[in-house]
N, C-alpha and C positions, 0 to 999 in steps of 0.2 A: 841267277845273276841280276843284280839291281839295275834299274834304268839309270841313265846319266844323272838325272835329277836327284836320285837317291844314293848315288855312289859314294858321295862324301859322307853322308850319314852312316851308311853301312860300314865304311872303314873306320870312322871315328868311334862308333859304338863298339866295334870289334877291339880297338885299342883299349877302350875303357874296360870292357868286360875282361880282357886278358891282362889288364893292368900293365901295359907296355908303353914306353915312350915311342916316338916316331922312329928313332934310330933302331930301337930294339924290335919294333914291329916290322920294319923293312928287312932286318936280318932274319926274322922268323919266316918271312915270305920268300926270302932268298932273292930280293931285288935291291937295287940301289936306293938310297934315300931320295935322290933326285926324281926317280920314277914315281915313288910314293907321293912326293910333293905335287907332281903334275896331276895325279889322280884325285888329289884332295882339293884342287882348284875348282872354282865354280865353272859350270859348263860353258859360260859365255867368255871365259878368259882365253886369249889367243894361245896360251901355253897349256891349256887343259888337254888331257889325254884320257880316252876311255880305257878303263881297266880291262885287260884281256879276260875273256870268259873263264879261262882255266884258273886264273888268279882269283876271280870272284867266287868260283866254286871252292877253291882251297880255303879262302877266308871263311866261308860258311862252314866248312868241315872242321876247321880248327876251333871255331867258336862253339860249334855243337859238341866238340870233344873236350871243351874246357871243364875243369873240375867244378862240380856242383856240390859244395859242402852241405847244403841243406837237402836231406833225403827227399825223394819224390813222395808226395803225400803227407809230408811232415808240415804242420801248420807254421807259416812264416810269422804270423802276428797273433800272439795270445797274451792275455793278461789274467793271471790267476785262473787259468784254464778256459777262459772265455775268449771269443774272437773280438777283441777290443784293442784299440790303440789309444792309450791314455798318456804314455810317457815314453821318451826315447830310451829310458832305462831298461825297457823290456826288449830292446833290440840288441843284436850283435852285428859284427861286420858282415858275417855270412848271410844273415837274414836281410840286411840292408841291400847287399849286392843282388840277392835273389829277387827282392822286390823291384829293384831297378831293371832287372831283366824283363819283368812283367811290364813295367812302364815302357820299355823299349817297344814291346808288342803293341802298346796302345797308341804309339805315335801316329800311324796313318788314320786312326779313328779321331784322335785329337785334332789332326789337321784337316778333318772333314773329307778325306779321300775315301775312307771306308766307313761302314756302319755295322753295328752288331746289336743283337737283341737278347743277349745272355741274361739280362736282369728284367726281361719283360714280365710284367705283373707285380714286380717288387716295388714297394713304396718306401721312400726315405722320409723320416721325420727330421726336419731341420729346425732346431730350437736354438735361437740366438737371443740371449738375454742382454746382449751388449752390441753396440754399433759395429757393423761390418759391411764391407762391399765385396772386396776380392774373395775373401775366404768363403763367405756365404754363397755368392754366385758361382764360384768355381766348383765348390762341392756339389751344388745342385746341377751344374752343367755336366760334371763328370758322371754323376749318377744317371742323368738323362742320356748321355752318350752311350751308356751301356744298356739302354732300353728301359730303364726304370722311370718312375714318376716321383714327384716331390710334393710333400705337404710341409708348409713352413709357418713359423710364428716368430715375430721379432719384438723384443722388448718385454719388460715385465707388465707394461700397461695392457698388452693384449694377451696376457696369460692369467690363468686362474691363480697363479702364485701370488698375484697382487691381493687376492682375497684371503690369503693365509694358507693356501694349500702347500703341503710339504713336498720336498723333492721326491721321496719314495712314492707318494700318492700320484704325483704328476707322471712320474716315469712308468708306474704300473699301468695307469690308464692309457698313456700314449703307446705303450708296448703292445696293447691289444689292437692298435690301429695300423701300425707300420711294421716294416721288416728290418729296418736299420735306423740308427740315430746318429746325427752329428750335432754336437752341443757346444755352445760358447756361453761362458758365465763369468761375471766379474770377480767371483771369489775363488781363491786358490783351493783346490780340492773338491769343488762343487761337482765337476764333471765326473769325478771318481764316485761321488755319492750317487749320482744318476746311474752309473755303470753297475754299482753294487745291487741296484734294485731291478735289474733286468738281465736276461740271458741273450738279448739281441746284440748284434754287432754295434759297438759304440765307438765314435771317433771324437777325441778331444780337439775342438777347434779353438782352444784358448781358454785357460782358467785363470783369470786375473793376472797377477804377476808370476804365475807358475810356469806352465809350459805351453808350447804350440808345436807338437811333434810333426804334423804334416808339413808345416812351413819349414822345419829343419830338414825334412827329407827332400823337399823340392829345392831347397837351397843347396844341399849337398849334390843333388842330381845336376843342378846347374853348374856347380863348380867342376864336377867330373866331365861334363860335356864340353865346357869351355877349355878345360885343361887338355882334353884329348885332342882338341884342335891345335893346341900349342905344343903338343908333345910332352906334357908334364904329368906328374902323378900327384895325388893328394898327399901321399906320404912325403914328409919333409917340407911341406909348404909353410909359408909365413902368412898368417891372417891377422889383421888388425880390426878390432871391434871398436866403434866410435859412438858415443852418445850416452843415452840413459841405459846403463848396464845393470842398474839395480832392479828396475821394473820391466826391462825389455825381455819378455818371455821368449821371443824369437832367438835372442842371443843365448839365453840359458839352454834352450834345446839344441841349437846348432853347435855350441861349444861342447856339450856333452856327447853329441853324435860324432863330432870330429875326433874326440878323444879315442875312438875306436881305431883310428889310424896311427901311424908311427912317426915319431920324430918331428912333430909340428912345433912351430913357434907361435904362441898366442900373445898378442899385445892388446891389452884392454885399456882404452883411452876414455876417461870420463871426468867430469868436473867433480869437485869435492862434494860428497854426500850422495852421489849416484854411481859409486863404484860397483864393480861386479861382486856379488855376494861370496863370502868365504866358502860356503858350501859348494858352489860351482867350481871354485878353484881346487878344492880338495878332490872333487869328482874327476877332474881332467888331469890330475897329477900322476899320470900313468904313461906307459909306452915311450918314455924318454922325451916327453914334451918340455919345451922351455916356455915359461910363463912370465910375462912382464906386466906391470901396471904403471900407468903414467897419466898425467894431465896435460902433457905437451903433445898436441896433435901432430905438428910437423915432424917431430922426431919419432913419434910412435908409428906413423904410416910409412916412414922411409924404408924402402926396400921390400915392402909387403907385396905378396903375390895377390892377395885379396884384401880389399878395404870394405868392411861391412858396416854401414852406418845406419843409425836408427833415430827416430824422432823422440822427443821428450814425452814421456807418458804422464802428462799433467793430471789426467783423470785418476791416477793412482796415488798421487801425492798425499802424504799424511803429515804435513808440517814442513816439508822441504820447500825451498824457494828457488826461483830461476835466476837469482842474482849471479851465481857462479857460471851459468851457461851463457857465455859471452860469444861474440862473433869468432873467437878463437877456435870454436868447435864446429865451424861451418866448413863442410867439404865442398870446395868449388874448383874451378878449372885452374886457377893460379896455384892452389895447393897441390893438386894432382900433377900438374906439369913440373913443379919444382921438387917434389918429394917422391914421386912414383915413376915406375918404368913404363915403357910403351905397351907392355902386355899386362899391366896390373888390371885386375878385375874389380870394378866398382859395383857394389850391390847394396840393396836397401829392401826391406820387406814390404814397404809401403803401408799406409799412405805417408807421403812426405808433406811437410808444410811448405807450400810454394808461395806463401804470402810475403810481401816485401818485409825485410828485416828479420825473417825467420832464420834461426841458426840450424838449418837442416841441410840436406843434400841440395846443392844449388842447381837451378835450371840451366846455367850456362854450360853444363856438361851434357846436355840433352843430345847433341849431335856428335859426341865423342864416342868412338867405337869401344872404348874401355868400359863404358856404362852398360850394364847388362840388366837393368831393372825390369825391362819389358820382356826380354827373353826369359828372365827369372819367373815372371808371372805366367807366361805361356806354358812353362814347364809344370805349373801346378796342375794342369788338366790331366796329362798322362800319369803323373804320380798319384793323384787322388783317384783316378780311375783304377790304378793298380791296387791301391789300398782297399777300395770297395770290392774289387774282384777277388782279392786274397781273403778278406774277411768273410765273404759270402761263398767262397769255395768254387768259383767259376774260372779261375785264372787259366786252367788247362784247356778250357773250351774256346778261348779267344782265337787262337790260330785257325780253328776250323769253323768259326762262326762269323767271319767277316765277309762282307760283300761290298761291291762298289757302291758309292753314294749315288742315288738316283737323281739328285738335284744338281744344279750347276754350282759347284763349290766355289767359294770366293778365292781370289788370288791372295798370295801371302801378304799379310799386313807388314808394312814397312814402318815400324814405330820410330819415334824420335831418336831412340838410341841407335846409332848407326850400325849397320851390319859389317862385321869384319870382312876384309877382302876375300878370305878363303872359307867363309862360313857356308857358302853354297845356298 
């Protein structure tokens, strides 16, 4: 039986795992929707009610009995037979959901309430040949939270590749030093070249304009968690992608990952010259999806359940100009209030350009509860912990290898994006 502080998370995660709306979940439990709503309120609310112990046990039982399409012991993440995550194309809906169940187990560790040492003695090689803050630090933090250590290098300047060393040579050498690799490289396909040269677990942390699979996974995880709070399902949702869709690798990966679900509406909103590649459109044209392309921001985001905006990837331009990227593509409070609903989810993979005059996600949304960019980044830790645990074969040890944190854990961070009233 969860404590009051965890009751909301326990119920929301159960709805997500079972793929049920609030109404359907209440019916499954044999209780009224109103009772379920009071259990989902934060503990400080005057209408909050503690879930009866018998109901808590029942929730745990039906979650434990939920179908597990991926057989026990079957690898969740493999690329050409190796424990590597290079593209979302290697995933299916069942493996994604199974990975998210592992991420759920990581939540108390990610929130610093529990600790584990399942990767004690393991060393991660963090090779970032391109600028990064969130991805590099969150991967390192995730590996450390599992008890491992990290060795890192950043930029070509501090790598022997500046001396002409090949990718195979670099990877072969590093593979003798570490137990897993996370790699970012400015060229599409370069991370796969590293992966071919080693049998170690490898994670693609971004290969130029190609893919960013772990970002897509944490984005989908965020959408599912937010939707479970609202009683929605990913199936049938409307998502609007805004910005540089030609070079935005986070968009490419997330769109392909979402195509595993059913009956979605995709609206791709970009200035001329930065439209979504045709190859991505062909990839998602399955499962009854509706796909639209437009350069009209206000019309494109109207009625969307999720608005996913990205910055302009100027570092990847090969002749394009910014002339077409006018303030018409700026997602701000006025646009969201006029074209979006009260429960629309506003997302961004970050970094966003906060400088005056930048046509990016505006800072005037920072206290709007619809903005989820910091909840989104927080979700990167449990998801990346799950990726490492699965790739290194320790996911089944997690439930038995946790203990209470011995230090005084910090109080929850209250970021600028406001917390929804019933988020807990």
